[in-house]
C-alpha positions as CSV (number, residue, x, y, z in Angstrom):
1,M,-19.7,-33.5,-33.0
2,A,-16.4,-33.1,-31.1
3,T,-13.7,-31.0,-32.7
4,S,-10.4,-32.6,-33.2
5,R,-7.4,-31.4,-31.2
6,P,-5.1,-29.1,-33.1
7,R,-1.7,-30.4,-34.2
8,E,1.6,-28.7,-33.9
9,T,2.1,-29.0,-37.6
10,E,-0.9,-26.7,-38.1
11,L,1.0,-23.9,-36.4
12,Y,4.0,-24.1,-38.7
13,P,2.7,-22.4,-41.9
14,P,1.4,-19.3,-40.1
15,I,4.6,-19.0,-38.1
16,K,6.8,-19.5,-41.2
17,R,4.8,-16.9,-43.1
18,L,5.1,-14.4,-40.2
19,L,8.9,-14.8,-40.1
20,E,9.4,-14.8,-43.9
21,E,7.5,-11.5,-44.1
22,Q,10.2,-10.1,-41.8
23,G,12.9,-11.2,-44.2
24,Y,13.9,-14.5,-42.5
25,E,14.7,-17.8,-44.2
26,V,12.7,-20.3,-42.3
27,K,13.1,-24.1,-41.9
28,S,11.5,-26.6,-39.6
29,E,12.8,-29.4,-37.4
30,I,16.5,-28.3,-37.4
31,G,18.2,-30.4,-34.7
32,A,16.0,-30.3,-31.6
33,A,14.3,-27.0,-32.6
34,D,10.8,-27.0,-34.1
35,V,11.4,-23.8,-36.2
36,V,14.6,-22.0,-37.0
37,A,14.7,-18.6,-38.8
38,V,17.9,-17.0,-40.1
39,R,18.5,-13.4,-41.3
40,E,22.0,-12.4,-42.5
41,G,24.1,-10.8,-39.8
42,E,21.8,-11.7,-36.9
43,A,21.4,-14.4,-34.3
44,P,18.9,-17.1,-35.3
45,V,15.3,-17.1,-34.1
46,V,13.9,-20.3,-32.7
47,V,10.2,-21.0,-32.2
48,E,8.9,-24.0,-30.2
49,L,5.4,-25.2,-31.0
50,K,2.8,-26.7,-28.8
51,T,-0.9,-27.3,-28.9
52,G,-1.4,-25.6,-25.6
53,F,0.5,-24.1,-22.6
54,A,2.4,-26.8,-20.7
55,L,5.4,-26.9,-18.4
56,S,7.3,-28.9,-21.0
57,L,6.9,-26.0,-23.5
58,F,8.7,-23.7,-21.2
59,H,11.4,-26.3,-20.5
60,Q,12.0,-26.5,-24.2
61,G,12.1,-22.8,-24.6
62,I,14.7,-22.5,-21.8
63,E,16.8,-25.3,-23.4
64,R,16.8,-23.5,-26.8
65,Q,18.2,-20.4,-25.1
66,R,21.5,-22.3,-25.1
67,L,21.5,-21.7,-28.9
68,T,20.1,-18.1,-29.1
69,D,18.5,-15.3,-27.1
70,A,15.7,-15.0,-29.6
71,V,13.4,-17.9,-28.6
72,Y,9.6,-17.8,-28.9
73,I,7.0,-20.3,-27.8
74,A,3.8,-20.6,-29.9
75,V,0.4,-22.0,-29.2
76,P,-3.0,-22.0,-30.9
77,L,-5.3,-19.1,-29.9
78,G,-8.1,-20.3,-27.7
79,K,-11.4,-18.8,-26.8
80,G,-13.1,-17.4,-23.8
81,R,-12.1,-15.7,-20.6
82,A,-10.1,-18.7,-19.3
83,F,-7.8,-18.6,-22.3
84,R,-7.3,-14.8,-22.1
85,L,-6.3,-15.2,-18.4
86,S,-4.0,-18.0,-19.4
87,V,-2.3,-15.8,-22.0
88,R,-1.9,-13.0,-19.5
89,N,-0.4,-15.2,-16.8
90,N,1.9,-17.1,-19.3
91,K,3.0,-13.8,-20.8
92,K,4.3,-12.8,-17.4
93,L,6.1,-16.1,-17.1
94,C,7.6,-15.7,-20.6
95,R,8.9,-12.2,-19.6
96,R,10.5,-13.6,-16.5
97,L,12.2,-16.4,-18.5
98,G,13.2,-14.1,-21.4
99,L,11.0,-15.9,-23.9
100,G,8.7,-14.5,-26.6
101,L,5.1,-15.6,-26.9
102,I,3.1,-16.0,-30.1
103,T,-0.5,-17.2,-30.6
104,V,-1.9,-18.5,-33.8
105,R,-5.6,-18.4,-34.8
106,L,-5.9,-21.6,-36.7
107,E,-9.1,-20.7,-38.6
108,D,-7.3,-18.1,-40.7
109,G,-3.6,-18.3,-39.7
110,L,-3.6,-14.9,-37.9
111,T,-0.6,-14.6,-35.7
112,Q,-0.2,-12.3,-32.7
113,I,3.1,-11.6,-30.9
114,H,2.3,-11.0,-27.2
115,C,5.9,-10.3,-26.2
116,D,9.4,-10.5,-27.6
117,P,12.4,-12.1,-25.9
118,A,14.2,-9.7,-23.6
119,P,16.2,-9.8,-20.4
120,Y,13.9,-9.7,-17.4
121,Q,13.8,-6.5,-15.4
122,P,11.4,-6.7,-12.5
123,R,9.3,-3.7,-11.8
124,R,9.0,-3.2,-8.0
125,A,5.5,-2.6,-6.7
126,K,6.3,-0.1,-4.0
127,A,2.7,0.1,-2.8
128,A,2.3,-3.7,-2.5
129,R,5.7,-4.0,-0.7
130,G,4.5,-1.3,1.7
131,R,1.4,-3.2,2.5
132,L,3.4,-6.4,2.9
133,L,5.8,-4.8,5.4
134,R,2.9,-3.1,7.3
135,E,1.1,-6.4,7.6
136,F,4.3,-8.0,8.8
137,A,4.9,-5.3,11.4
138,R,1.3,-5.3,12.8
139,R,0.8,-9.0,13.0
140,V,1.5,-10.4,16.5
141,G,3.5,-13.6,16.5
142,D,3.4,-16.2,13.6
143,P,0.0,-17.7,13.9
144,N,-0.3,-19.3,10.4
145,S,1.3,-22.2,8.7
146,G,3.2,-21.4,5.5
147,G,1.3,-22.6,2.4
148,A,-2.1,-22.4,4.1
149,T,-5.1,-21.3,2.0
150,R,-6.1,-17.6,2.3
151,Q,-9.4,-18.4,4.0
152,G,-9.2,-18.3,7.7
153,L,-5.6,-16.8,7.9
154,M,-4.8,-14.9,11.0
155,T,-4.1,-11.4,9.6
156,A,-3.3,-8.2,11.5
157,Y,-6.8,-7.0,10.7
158,R,-8.3,-10.2,12.3
159,Q,-6.1,-9.7,15.3
160,D,-7.4,-6.2,15.7
161,A,-10.9,-7.5,15.5
162,L,-10.1,-10.1,18.2
163,R,-8.7,-7.3,20.4
164,C,-12.1,-5.6,20.2
165,V,-13.9,-8.9,20.8
166,R,-11.8,-9.6,23.9
167,F,-12.5,-6.1,25.3
168,L,-16.2,-6.3,24.7
169,Q,-16.3,-9.7,26.3
170,K,-14.8,-8.3,29.4
171,H,-16.6,-5.0,29.5
172,G,-19.8,-5.4,27.6
173,P,-21.2,-2.8,25.2
174,T,-18.9,0.2,25.0
175,K,-18.4,3.4,23.1
176,A,-16.3,2.8,20.0
177,S,-13.9,5.6,21.0
178,E,-13.2,3.9,24.3
179,V,-12.7,0.6,22.6
180,A,-10.1,2.3,20.3
181,A,-8.4,4.0,23.2
182,R,-8.3,0.9,25.5
183,T,-7.3,-1.7,22.9
184,G,-4.9,0.4,20.8
185,V,-7.0,-0.3,17.7
186,A,-7.2,3.1,16.1
187,Q,-9.7,2.0,13.5
188,A,-12.0,0.2,16.0
189,R,-15.1,2.2,15.1
190,R,-14.7,1.5,11.4
191,L,-13.8,-2.1,12.1
192,M,-16.8,-2.8,14.2
193,A,-19.2,-0.9,11.9
194,D,-18.0,-2.7,8.8
195,D,-18.2,-6.0,10.8
196,H,-16.6,-8.3,8.2
197,Y,-16.7,-11.3,10.5
198,G,-20.2,-10.8,11.9
199,W,-18.8,-10.4,15.5
200,F,-20.2,-7.0,16.4
201,E,-23.6,-5.3,16.7
202,R,-24.4,-1.7,17.3
203,V,-26.4,-1.4,20.5
204,E,-26.8,2.4,20.3
205,R,-25.3,5.1,18.2
206,G,-21.5,4.8,18.6
207,I,-21.8,1.9,21.1
208,Y,-21.0,-1.7,20.1
209,G,-21.3,-5.1,21.7
210,L,-20.8,-8.7,20.7
211,S,-23.2,-10.5,18.4
212,P,-23.9,-14.2,19.1
213,K,-21.3,-15.0,16.5
214,G,-18.8,-12.7,18.3
215,V,-19.5,-14.5,21.6
216,A,-18.8,-17.8,19.8
217,A,-15.6,-16.3,18.5
218,T,-14.2,-15.9,22.0
219,A,-14.1,-19.7,22.3
220,E,-13.2,-20.4,18.7
221,F,-10.2,-18.1,18.8
222,A,-9.4,-18.4,22.5
223,D,-5.7,-19.4,21.7
224,A,-5.3,-16.5,19.3
225,I,-6.8,-14.0,21.7
226,A,-4.5,-15.3,24.5
227,A,-1.5,-14.9,22.3
228,L,-2.1,-11.2,21.7
229,N,-0.9,-10.3,25.3
230,D,-2.2,-6.7,25.0
231,A,-3.3,-4.8,28.1
232,D,-6.7,-3.2,28.0
């Protein structure tokens, strides 16, 4: 038997109780706001209710910020990994927008405040920015189209692998140390040993050549190889 979809009205009693326990007077459907809570001497609190995360819910929350900084959005608590991931992602969005986030477990009315409204202060990820700039500096040219999927992107790592492919195509099986010295790919030994693309095969200890897939890559990526313009 299919369960009925929750209604926004089911969220109101637990939200009202949560706010009243904090000393607010609470009323519903005041003007355009779903829930308004007032405590003497403070700015009002507004809560927008929805039966699930939706873009319109965030639009409503942003619109209510014209009335007060203390705006929350509230949704029913779901189950499973997908909902937990949704909460995590939407919590990040709420923090960027300066909104609070509440979930309500409809079975017993348990409420959970995941974040409170606050001005957004981005935390810079210095390590990630460093990786971004290193990839930018190492990548030759601009071989990808903006918005393309991650699969098949021409990264600096792939360009290094293609340098090794090109060298082995010209010179045949070669010591990894010589490949590194002649191509400028300092990590050539590790790159060929890890062989993420299946292009290399170890002929002898420390000596690598092209696998059949690597030979095919010389044709498949001929334009990308030609664009590298490195001397070897």
